[in-house]
C-alpha positions in Angstrom: -59.8 -6.9 9.3 -60.4 -5.0 6.0 -60.5 -1.3 5.5 -63.3 0.2 3.4 -61.8 3.0 1.4 -65.2 4.2 0.1 -66.3 4.9 3.7 -63.1 6.7 4.5 -63.3 8.9 1.4 -67.0 9.6 1.9 -66.0 11.0 5.3 -63.1 13.0 3.8 -65.0 14.8 1.0 -68.3 15.4 2.8 -68.9 19.0 3.9 -65.9 20.3 2.0 -66.1 24.1 2.2 -66.1 26.4 -0.8 -64.3 29.8 -0.9 -66.3 32.7 -2.5 -64.5 35.8 -3.8 -66.2 38.8 -5.2 -64.1 40.6 -7.8 -65.1 44.2 -8.6 -63.7 46.4 -11.3 -64.2 48.2 -14.6 -64.4 46.5 -17.9 -60.9 45.9 -19.3 -59.2 46.2 -15.9 -57.7 42.7 -16.3 -59.9 40.7 -13.9 -59.8 37.5 -16.0 -56.0 37.6 -16.3 -55.7 38.2 -12.6 -58.0 35.3 -11.7 -56.2 32.9 -14.1 -52.9 34.0 -12.7 -53.8 33.1 -9.1 -56.1 30.1 -9.5 -55.5 26.8 -11.2 -56.8 25.5 -14.6 -57.4 28.8 -16.4 -60.3 29.3 -14.0 -61.9 32.4 -15.6 -61.5 31.0 -19.2 -62.7 27.5 -18.7 -65.1 27.9 -15.7 -68.8 28.2 -16.2 -70.2 31.6 -15.6 -73.8 31.7 -14.4 -75.5 35.1 -14.8 -77.1 36.2 -11.5 -78.1 39.7 -12.6 -77.3 41.9 -15.6 -74.1 43.0 -13.9 -73.1 39.9 -11.9 -72.2 36.4 -12.8 -70.8 33.5 -10.7 -67.9 31.6 -12.2 -67.2 28.0 -11.0 -65.3 25.1 -12.3 -65.9 21.4 -11.7 -63.5 20.0 -9.2 -62.4 23.3 -7.8 -63.9 24.5 -4.4 -64.1 28.1 -5.5 -66.7 30.6 -6.7 -65.8 33.9 -8.3 -68.6 36.5 -8.1 -67.6 38.6 -11.1 -69.1 42.1 -11.2 -69.3 44.1 -14.5 -70.2 47.6 -15.4 -68.7 49.7 -12.5 -68.3 52.5 -15.0 -70.0 55.7 -14.0 -73.0 55.2 -16.4 -73.7 51.8 -14.9 -72.5 52.4 -11.4 -75.9 52.8 -9.6 -77.2 49.6 -11.1 -74.0 47.7 -10.3 -73.9 48.9 -6.8 -77.5 48.0 -6.2 -76.9 44.5 -7.6 -73.8 44.0 -5.5 -75.7 45.0 -2.3 -78.6 42.8 -3.2 -76.3 39.8 -3.8 -74.4 40.3 -0.5 -77.5 41.0 1.5 -79.2 37.8 0.2 -76.2 35.6 0.8 -74.3 36.9 3.8 -77.0 36.6 6.4 -75.6 33.2 7.4 -72.0 32.0 7.2 -73.4 28.6 6.3 -74.7 29.9 3.0 -72.9 28.2 0.0 -72.8 31.7 -1.6 -71.5 33.6 1.4 -68.9 36.1 0.2 -65.6 35.5 2.1 -63.3 38.0 0.4 -63.4 41.0 -2.0 -60.9 42.1 -4.6 -61.4 45.6 -5.9 -59.4 45.9 -9.1 -58.1 49.3 -10.4 -56.0 49.7 -13.6 -52.7 51.1 -12.4 -51.9 52.5 -15.9 -55.0 54.6 -15.8 -53.8 56.5 -12.7 -57.3 57.1 -11.6 -59.8 55.8 -9.1 -63.4 56.8 -8.7 -65.4 57.8 -5.7 -67.8 55.0 -6.7 -65.0 52.5 -6.0 -64.5 54.0 -2.5 -68.3 53.8 -1.9 -68.3 50.1 -2.9 -65.3 49.4 -0.7 -67.1 51.1 2.3 -70.1 49.0 1.7 -68.3 45.7 1.5 -66.3 46.4 4.6 -69.4 47.4 6.5 -70.8 43.9 5.7 -67.7 42.3 7.4 -66.1 41.3 4.1 -62.3 41.7 4.1 -61.3 43.8 1.0 -58.0 44.0 -0.9 -57.4 46.7 -3.5 -55.6 45.2 -6.5 -53.8 47.5 -8.8 -53.6 45.7 -12.2 -51.2 46.1 -15.1 -48.6 47.7 -12.9 -45.3 48.8 -14.5 -43.7 50.6 -11.5 -43.4 48.4 -8.4 -41.2 51.0 -6.7 -41.8 54.7 -6.2 -45.3 54.3 -7.5 -47.1 57.6 -6.6 -50.5 56.4 -7.7 -50.2 53.3 -5.5 -49.4 55.5 -2.6 -52.4 57.7 -3.4 -54.7 54.7 -3.5 -53.3 53.4 -0.2 -54.1 56.7 1.4 -57.6 56.9 -0.1 -58.6 53.3 0.8 -56.7 53.1 4.1 -59.8 52.8 6.2 -61.5 50.3 3.9 -58.9 47.8 2.7 -56.6 45.2 4.3 -53.9 45.9 1.7 -53.2 47.4 -1.6 -51.3 45.1 -4.0 -49.6 46.0 -7.2 -49.8 43.2 -9.8 -48.9 42.3 -13.3 -50.7 39.1 -14.1 -49.5 38.6 -17.7 -45.9 38.8 -19.0 -45.4 41.7 -21.3 -43.1 41.7 -24.3 -41.2 45.0 -24.9 -40.4 46.0 -28.5 -37.9 48.6 -29.8 -39.6 51.9 -30.5 -37.9 52.2 -33.9 -38.3 48.5 -34.9 -41.6 47.0 -34.0 -40.3 43.5 -34.8 -37.3 43.6 -32.4 -37.9 42.4 -28.9 -35.8 44.3 -26.4 -37.0 42.8 -23.2 -39.9 41.5 -21.1 -41.8 42.5 -18.0 -42.4 39.4 -15.9 -45.4 38.5 -13.9 -45.1 40.2 -10.5 -47.1 40.9 -7.4 -49.2 37.7 -7.5 -47.4 36.1 -4.6 -48.2 39.1 -2.4 -51.8 39.1 -3.4 -52.0 35.3 -2.5 -50.4 35.9 0.9 -52.6 38.8 2.0 -55.7 37.0 0.7 -54.8 33.9 2.7 -54.3 36.0 5.8 -57.9 37.4 5.8 -60.0 34.7 4.3 -61.9 32.8 7.1 -60.1 29.8 8.6 -62.8 27.5 7.4 -62.1 28.5 3.8 -58.3 28.3 3.9 -58.3 24.7 2.8 -60.5 25.4 -0.2 -58.5 28.5 -1.0 -55.3 26.4 -0.9 -56.8 23.8 -3.2 -57.8 26.4 -5.8 -54.4 28.1 -6.0 -52.2 27.5 -9.0 -48.9 25.8 -8.3 -47.2 28.2 -10.8 -46.8 30.6 -7.9 -44.2 30.0 -5.1 -46.4 31.5 -2.4 -49.2 29.2 -3.4 -46.9 26.2 -2.9 -45.8 27.5 0.5 -49.5 27.9 1.5 -50.4 24.5 0.3 -47.5 23.0 2.3 -48.4 25.0 5.4 -52.1 23.9 5.1 -51.1 20.3 4.4 -48.9 20.2 7.5 -51.9 21.1 9.6 -53.6 17.9 8.2 -50.6 15.9 9.2 -50.6 17.2 12.7 -54.3 16.6 13.1 -53.9 13.0 11.9 -50.9 12.5 14.1 -53.0 13.5 17.1 -55.8 11.1 16.0 -53.4 8.3 15.7 -52.0 8.9 19.1 -55.5 8.9 20.6 -56.4 5.7 18.7 -53.4 4.0 20.2 -53.7 5.4 23.7 -54.5 1.8 24.6 -51.6 -0.1 22.9 -52.7 -1.6 19.5 -51.7 -5.2 19.0 -49.5 -5.5 15.9 -51.9 -8.0 14.5 -54.4 -5.2 14.4 -51.9 -2.4 13.5 -53.7 -1.7 10.3 -56.6 -0.2 12.3 -54.5 3.0 12.1 -54.8 3.0 8.3 -58.2 4.7 8.1 -56.7 7.7 9.8 -53.7 7.7 7.5 -55.7 7.2 4.3 -57.9 10.1 5.3 -54.8 12.2 5.9 -53.4 11.3 2.5 -56.7 12.3 0.8 -56.9 15.6 2.7 -53.2 16.4 1.8 -54.0 15.7 -1.8 -57.1 17.9 -1.7 -55.0 20.7 -0.2 -52.4 20.5 -3.0 -55.1 20.9 -5.7 -56.6 17.5 -6.4 -60.0 17.5 -8.0 -62.5 17.5 -5.1 -64.5 14.6 -6.5 -64.5 11.3 -4.7 -63.6 9.5 -8.0 -60.3 11.4 -8.2 -59.5 10.6 -4.6 -60.3 6.9 -5.0 -58.1 6.6 -8.0 -55.2 8.2 -6.2 -55.6 6.2 -3.0 -55.9 2.9 -4.9 -52.5 3.8 -6.5 -51.1 3.9 -3.0 -52.8 0.8 -1.5 -52.8 -1.4 -4.6 -55.4 -2.6 -7.1 -57.4 -4.7 -4.6 -60.6 -2.8 -5.3 -62.1 -0.6 -2.6 -60.7 -2.7 0.3 -57.2 -3.5 1.4 -55.2 -4.6 4.4 -52.7 -2.0 5.6 -50.1 -4.3 7.3 -47.5 -3.8 4.6 -47.4 0.0 4.8 -47.5 -0.1 8.6 -44.6 -2.6 8.7 -42.6 -0.4 6.3 -43.1 2.7 8.4 -42.2 0.8 11.6 -38.8 0.0 10.1 -38.2 3.7 9.7 -38.9 4.7 13.3 -35.7 4.9 15.3 -35.6 2.5 18.2 -38.7 0.5 17.0 -37.5 -1.5 14.0 -39.6 -4.4 13.0 -42.2 -5.6 15.5 -43.1 -9.2 15.4 -45.1 -9.3 18.5 -46.1 -6.9 21.2 -48.0 -3.7 20.6 -47.8 -0.2 19.0 -47.8 2.5 21.5 -49.4 5.9 21.1 -46.0 7.4 20.6 -45.1 5.0 17.8 -48.5 5.4 16.2 -48.2 9.1 16.0 -44.6 8.9 14.8 -45.4 6.6 11.9 -48.4 8.7 10.9 -46.4 11.9 11.0 -43.6 10.3 9.0 -46.1 9.1 6.4 -47.7 12.6 6.1 -44.5 14.5 6.0 -43.1 12.2 3.3 -46.2 12.7 1.2 -46.2 16.5 1.6 -42.5 16.6 0.5 -43.3 14.4 -2.6 -46.2 16.6 -3.7 -44.1 19.8 -3.1 -41.3 18.4 -5.2 -43.6 17.3 -8.0 -45.3 20.7 -8.0 -42.0 22.6 -8.3 -40.9 20.4 -11.1 -44.2 20.4 -13.0 -44.1 21.9 -16.5 -47.9 21.6 -17.0 -49.1 23.4 -13.8 -50.7 20.2 -12.6 -49.6 17.5 -10.1 -49.7 13.8 -11.1 -51.3 12.5 -7.9 -51.3 8.9 -9.0 -47.5 9.1 -9.5 -47.2 10.8 -6.1 -49.1 7.9 -4.4 -46.9 5.3 -6.1 -43.7 7.3 -5.1 -45.0 7.3 -1.5 -45.8 3.6 -1.6 -42.3 2.7 -2.8 -40.8 4.9 -0.1 -42.6 3.2 2.8 -42.7 -0.4 1.7 -39.0 -1.1 1.0 
């Protein structure tokens, strides 16, 4: 029996959800730096921004399941026009959760160094929350992460309209000597991004958590933790499917019938860790795992290698694979792959994971 990888991957990538985040804030507040600090691939710099209105553009990037609805001109002079455009956009797209432009989360950005928020910003927060959109107030360019009176003032002002108030510094700052502009005396490191990622993950709808995980940059530890958590859910789901498939014992001669479940699991784990969502990227990665035999392969080798790693099972020459064994080898495969990706991510100097290398590392681990 042969396994058609194209069919498996078609099932894997179809109906992949997209996460949509509306980012509201004055010009110069640091929205682009914040977006690039959270999401992978310099999202706000290299993504394509499509103007929707004079004050709103939607930024997206090929291969990343994320749309940023960027609002501009929240200054007092442009506030009424901006507010109306925001309301029009949300009203048009949030009538159905199935809409590809449904707004799932809002970030309201306020410059911490300015020590000022506007009533207009509270009005927008009220509106977004009234539409059921979870809102996080993001203080940008923060210097004081302790004993910050302005942050406390904002928390009090927005307490009925926000899930959280996060202090952030999205870009490292170099500090120079006041008397010698060429002498560097220290640096202010990037801070607060992990907290923003965590609280955003808490409130974004369950259906968008996978897309949100994919879009996160591996530069941030909390992003890696979330990717690992989300990938572990894929492992558990595949483990249950494998057990169900083997509820009637699977003859070893047909053991590779479990491989479609396992290949789909590997693809979904890769997606969660930030692989390009295109089927071409998934196909390249999977063929690195299963060999260069085109779109079809027989999974006996990998199944045999995994069986040798299951305590009390060893190498099966005859007989059958039980539901317990099928789930055990599937979970072992998934857990091993998650750990490989996590390790490669933590060691990456480029901010990207080499998924082909990861697949080859996994193959060598389970086919010894």
